[in-house]
Structure formats: C-alpha cells, structure tokens
Backbone as a ProteinNet text record, in pm:
[ID]
protein_1_A
[PRIMARY]
MSGVYTILLLILSNIFMTLAWYGHLRLQQTGVSSNWPLIGVIAFSWIIAFFEYCCQVPANRIGFTGNGGPFSLVQLKVIQEAVSLCVFVIVAKILFTDQSLHWNHLLAFALIITAVYLVFMK
[TERTIARY]
80	-19.9	111.6	210.2	294.6	334.8	348.7	379.9	262.9	129.4	17.1	9.8	45	37.3	192.6	287.2	403.5	359.7	290.6	271.7	144.4	80.8	-17.6	32	119.8	175.8	264.9	333.7	398.1	333.1	190.6	128.8	61.2	35.7	-9	110.1	235.4	340.6	374.7	331.1	383.9	280.5	159	71.4	124.5	145	184	326.1	394.9	534.3	495.7	428.1	396.7	341	247.4	160.4	258.6	370.3	481.9	573.3	623.6	704.8	624	522.6	454.4	340.7	273.8	145.2	151.9	276.2	291.3	306.3	319.9	340.8	176.2	88	-49.1	-120.2	-82.8	-112.5	-54.1	25.1	90.6	20.3	-24	-91.9	-209	-276.4	-435	-420.6	-285.2	-312.5	-303.9	-305.9	-325.7	-198.8	-72.1	56.8	140.4	113.6	162.8	255.8	217.3	277.8	322.8	340.8	406.4	564.7	646.4	792.2	843.3	950.8	1000.4	1006	1033.3	1045.6	884.3	782.2	668.5	612.6	682.9	628.2	707.2	845.9	926.6	842	818	729.8	606.7	538.1	403.3	445	558.2	569.4	621.1	702.3	776.4	662.2	522.6	416.5	375.9	339.1	290.2	388.5	522.5	627.5	638.8	559.5	571.7	507.9	382.4	282.3	338.8	429.4	487.7	586.4	657.2	757.9	666.2	556.8	474.1	404	400.9	377.2	503.3	607.7	745.6	782.5	820.8	922.2	835.2	710.9	658.3	637.7	630.3	629.9	734	847.5	1009.5	1032.4	976.4	1024.7	927.4	796.2	707.8	750.8	786.6	847.6	975.1	1053.6	1197.8	1223	1291.9	1338.1	1382.4	1475	1530	1422.9	1309.3	1215.9	1110	1116.9	1016.8	954.1	972.7	887.9	924.4	878.1	871.1	1007.5	1036.9	1127.7	1272.4	1338.2	1516.3	1478.5	1590	1631.5	1627.4	1671.3	1675	1533	1461.3	1320.5	1235.5	1241.4	1190.9	1200.4	1343.9	1356.9	1301	1305.1	1259	1110.7	1061.8	903.7	865	904.8	915.9	903.9	1014.3	1041.5	918.7	878.3	774.8	649.3	609.1	496.4	507.1	610.2	634.4	608.3	617.3	580.3	459.4	386.5	250.4	184.4	207.5	116.6	152	265.8	314.4	205.3	200.4	129.6	-27.8	-65.7	-212.8	-208.2	-138.1	-146.4	-102.2	-23.2	1.9	-112.6	-195.4	-271.1	-431.2	-432	-531.5	-506.4	-369.4	-350.1	-304.8	-240.4	-178.5	-259.4	-366.8	-428	-346.6	-275.2	-226	-73.1	-57.9	89.6	37.4	120.6	106.1	200.9	173.6	273.3	298	423.2	474.6	509.8	535	568.5	719.7	809.3	927.2	936.2	809.9	781.4	724	640.3	556.8	683	756.1	887.8	946.9	977.2	1075.8	992.5	899	810.2	800.4	791.5	778.6	905.7	1017.1	1155.9	1140.1	1111.8	1112.6	1061.4	925.8	828.7	923	971.8	1061.6	1180.8	1234.9	1344.7	1279.6	1136.4	1090.7	1078.7	1037.3	1065.9	1173.1	1264.3	1416.1	1458	1435.1	1481	1433	1314.9	1226.9	1266.4	1368.4	1411.9	1528.5	1510.8	1624.5	1734.3
-117.7	-7.2	116.3	117.3	226.9	295.9	204.4	224.1	316.9	277	350.5	479.5	491.6	628.1	716.8	644.8	716.9	773.7	729.3	749.3	829.1	832.5	941.9	1074.6	1069.4	1185.5	1239.6	1175.9	1233.7	1272.3	1233.7	1309.8	1417.8	1441.7	1544.4	1656.6	1610.4	1693.2	1742.7	1670.6	1733	1824.5	1801	1888.8	2033.9	2052	2183.4	2247.1	2128.8	2144	2226.9	2178.6	2226	2333.3	2389.7	2496.3	2636	2548.4	2678.1	2707.7	2607.2	2617.9	2704.6	2672.9	2722.8	2821.9	2810.4	2876.1	3008.7	3086.5	3241.9	3260.6	3171.2	3195.4	3240.9	3141.5	3144.9	3286.5	3318.5	3426.5	3537.1	3533.7	3669.9	3666.5	3591.5	3570	3634.4	3574.9	3619	3771.2	3842	3960.9	3968.2	3861.1	3868.2	3917.3	3856.4	3890.1	3968.4	4044.7	4110.2	4211.4	4279.6	4423.1	4367.6	4271.1	4196	4208.4	4244	4247.2	4116.3	4076.7	3933.6	3872.2	3962.5	3899.6	3850.6	3926.4	3874.7	3761.5	3733.1	3610.9	3503.5	3525.5	3402.6	3392.9	3494.3	3436.8	3366.2	3399.3	3353	3195.2	3159.1	3027.6	2948.3	3027.3	2950	2921	3000.7	2943.8	2850.6	2827.1	2696.8	2564.4	2611.7	2509.8	2446.4	2520.2	2491.9	2370.1	2379.7	2250.7	2110.7	2156.1	2036.4	1992.6	2034.4	1979.1	1907.4	1969.7	1877.7	1752.1	1731.6	1605	1523.1	1586.2	1531.7	1454.2	1517.4	1473.5	1351.5	1358	1246.3	1108.9	1126.5	1034.8	982.6	1042	982.6	903.4	951.2	883.5	767.4	775.2	653.2	552.8	580.7	510.4	414	501	443.2	299.5	226.6	97.2	128.1	213.9	244.4	254	319.4	331.1	229.3	113.7	-13.9	15.2	100.1	128	7.3	25.2	-76	-15.4	110.1	152.2	184.2	178.6	220	353.7	425.3	590.1	606.5	532.1	528.1	498.4	406.7	402.7	493.1	570.1	672.5	801.1	830.6	956.5	891.6	773.7	768.3	764.7	706.4	733.8	875.7	952.3	1097.5	1170.6	1122	1201.8	1175.7	1044.7	991.6	1049.6	1063.9	1148.1	1280	1334.6	1480.1	1519.8	1430.3	1448.7	1428.9	1326	1284	1416.2	1477.2	1555.3	1693	1718	1832.1	1819.9	1741.4	1741.5	1766.4	1717.2	1714	1883.5	1932.3	2080.1	2168.1	2148.7	2213.5	2233.8	2123.5	2095.8	2179.9	2177.7	2247	2413.6	2435.6	2574.5	2643.8	2563	2638.6	2572.6	2609.4	2508.1	2539.2	2645.9	2681.2	2615.6	2515.4	2434.2	2317.8	2269.5	2123.1	2008.9	1908.6	1807.7	1745.4	1714.1	1683.9	1532.4	1441.6	1295.1	1315.3	1394.7	1372.8	1406.9	1472	1489.1	1376.1	1319.4	1186.6	1068.4	1069.2	952.8	968.4	1106.6	1114.6	1079.4	1128.4	1072.3	902.3	845.3	723.5	647.8	723.5	680	678.6	803.3	805.7	680.7	672.4	570.6	439.7	402.9	287.9	291.3	373.3	400.9	334.6	394.6	330.2	173.9	119.7	-28.9	-86.6	-6.3	-56.5	-62.6	46.1	51.1	-38.1	-101.1	-193.7	-351.4	-368	-481.8	-541.2	-688.8	-751.6	-781.8
5	4.9	-1.8	44.5	70.7	-82.9	-160.4	-304	-392.7	-335.2	-396.2	-344.1	-193.1	-145.2	-200.7	-218.3	-266.2	-416.2	-517.9	-636.2	-621.6	-570.5	-549	-464.7	-395.5	-348.1	-460.8	-525.3	-643.4	-728.2	-772	-849.5	-822.5	-696.1	-638.3	-617	-593.5	-569.9	-719.1	-820.2	-949.9	-1018.4	-956.7	-984.1	-950.2	-817.6	-749.4	-851.8	-861.6	-914.8	-1078.1	-1124.1	-1268.1	-1253.1	-1169.1	-1143.7	-1100.7	-1014.4	-960.6	-1076.2	-1151.6	-1266.2	-1370	-1412.7	-1533.4	-1540.8	-1407.3	-1391	-1412.2	-1364.4	-1368.9	-1543.1	-1609.1	-1742.7	-1791.2	-1745.3	-1790.1	-1724.5	-1607	-1531.6	-1607.6	-1643.6	-1733.8	-1873.8	-1939.4	-2053.8	-2034.1	-1917	-1878.3	-1841.9	-1831.6	-1782.4	-1598.5	-1556.5	-1403.4	-1361	-1371.2	-1331.1	-1405.8	-1519.8	-1629.1	-1565.2	-1472.1	-1394.5	-1255.8	-1245.3	-1133.1	-1149.8	-1030.6	-1040.2	-1028.7	-1083.1	-1088.9	-960	-847.2	-721	-686.3	-685.2	-695.9	-746.4	-870.4	-949.7	-857.1	-835.1	-758.7	-628.5	-568.3	-440	-445.5	-529.6	-580.3	-607.2	-659.9	-720.5	-600.2	-522.1	-412.9	-300.3	-298.4	-192.3	-250.3	-417.3	-463.3	-442.7	-452.3	-442.3	-291.6	-194.9	-73.8	-44.5	-120	-99.6	-192.4	-318.1	-354.1	-265.5	-208.4	-67.2	18.9	49.7	149.4	113.6	-25.3	-78.7	-118.6	-171.6	-231.2	-100.7	-38.1	96.5	149.6	180.9	258.5	153.2	24.3	-73.4	-61.6	-74	-68.1	52.5	162.7	271.3	274.2	247.9	241.8	162.1	45.4	-67.6	-65	17.4	10.1	85.9	8	72.4	193.2	219	355	495.9	428.6	538.7	539.4	475.9	450.5	344.5	240.1	114.5	16.8	-94.3	-217.5	-292.6	-316	-417	-370.2	-440.6	-427.1	-483.8	-427	-457.3	-600	-689.9	-832	-899.6	-845.5	-884.2	-848.7	-718.1	-687.7	-791.7	-807.3	-912.4	-1043.9	-1120.3	-1237.8	-1237.9	-1138.5	-1106.9	-1113.9	-1033.2	-1033.5	-1165.7	-1250.1	-1365.6	-1451.4	-1456.5	-1545	-1498	-1385.4	-1330.1	-1383.1	-1359.2	-1391.5	-1545.1	-1611.9	-1764.5	-1789.2	-1714	-1754.9	-1723.8	-1612.9	-1532.5	-1598.1	-1660.9	-1744.2	-1865.7	-1931.8	-2066.1	-2008	-1903.7	-1877	-1849.7	-1762.4	-1730.4	-1879.4	-1925.4	-2037.5	-2131.7	-2143.3	-2249.9	-2189.2	-2027	-1997.8	-1988.7	-1935.9	-1947.3	-2059.1	-2156.8	-2269	-2402.1	-2435.2	-2545.4	-2688	-2679.4	-2809	-2828.5	-2738	-2754	-2795.7	-2894.5	-2923.1	-2902	-2904.7	-2905.1	-3045.4	-3049.2	-3191.5	-3171.1	-3311.9	-3276.9	-3172.9	-3225.1	-3125.5	-2978.1	-2942.2	-2791.2	-2749.5	-2819.9	-2788.2	-2779.5	-2855.9	-2858	-2737.9	-2702.8	-2595.5	-2474.8	-2458.2	-2347.2	-2334.1	-2449.4	-2469.3	-2398.8	-2471.2	-2393.4	-2253.5	-2197.6	-2037.8	-1979.4	-2030.7	-1979.1	-1986	-2086.4	-2117.1	-2005.3	-1962.5	-1848.9	-1719.4	-1715.7	-1599.7	-1587.2	-1677.2	-1689.1	-1690	-1754.3	-1734.7	-1593.5	-1519.1	-1369.3	-1302.7	-1325.5	-1245.9	-1299.1	-1375.9	-1453.9	-1341.4	-1314.5	-1218.8	-1273.7
[MASK]
++++++++++++++++++++++++++++++++++++++++++++++++++++++++++++++++++++++++++++++++++++++++++++++++++++++++++++++++++++++++++

C-alpha cells in the first residue's frame, strides 16, 4: 500500500510543481501578473512550491526501501520523472491550449516511460 501512497503523493506533488514552474506564465498571458515584479512572481511560485514539498518529501520517505517502502532511490527518481512528464502534458494542454505536442515529444516521453520499465528490471 505504501507504493500506492507514494505514487499518489508524487502525482499531487507534480501538479503543484508544474503550477509553480509554469502557472505564472499562464497568469501573465491572462494579464493577472503582467505588472508583477519578478520577485513577486518568484514569491508566488515559491508559495505553490511549498505544497509540492509537502507532498514530495513524504512520498519519498514512504516509498524508500530504507524506510520500509517498495522503491529504491533510483526507482523513486525515475518514477518521479515519468509522473512529472505525464502531469506536465495534462496541465499544459489545459492551461496552454495553443501549445501542441509533436511526434518527437511523444517519442521522448515514450523513451522516459521505457526508462521506468528498465529501472524495475532485475
């Protein structure tokens, strides 16, 4: 069950991360933050990133084999990267409808998903 909790927390963490990293661009496009100074944008992103860390740190603690979880350190990192890409694609399609994915993007994502498979091979 700790593996499920780990992945759910990683998904939630990456939603916050993606919003912290790219959400301010959407706010700028809509005019909400167009006049914000850069330090204001950074502070806003860090507030969102706080919630990312509130999910990421427990996910790693729960999931790590050293704490009784099912995943090695390398497996945790590769899972996190794959989750990050999946969340990014969904959030980007929702917030940035003018951005499109091309075949090379999809191939790159598929190769990263393949990395997840490879890292779990014995």
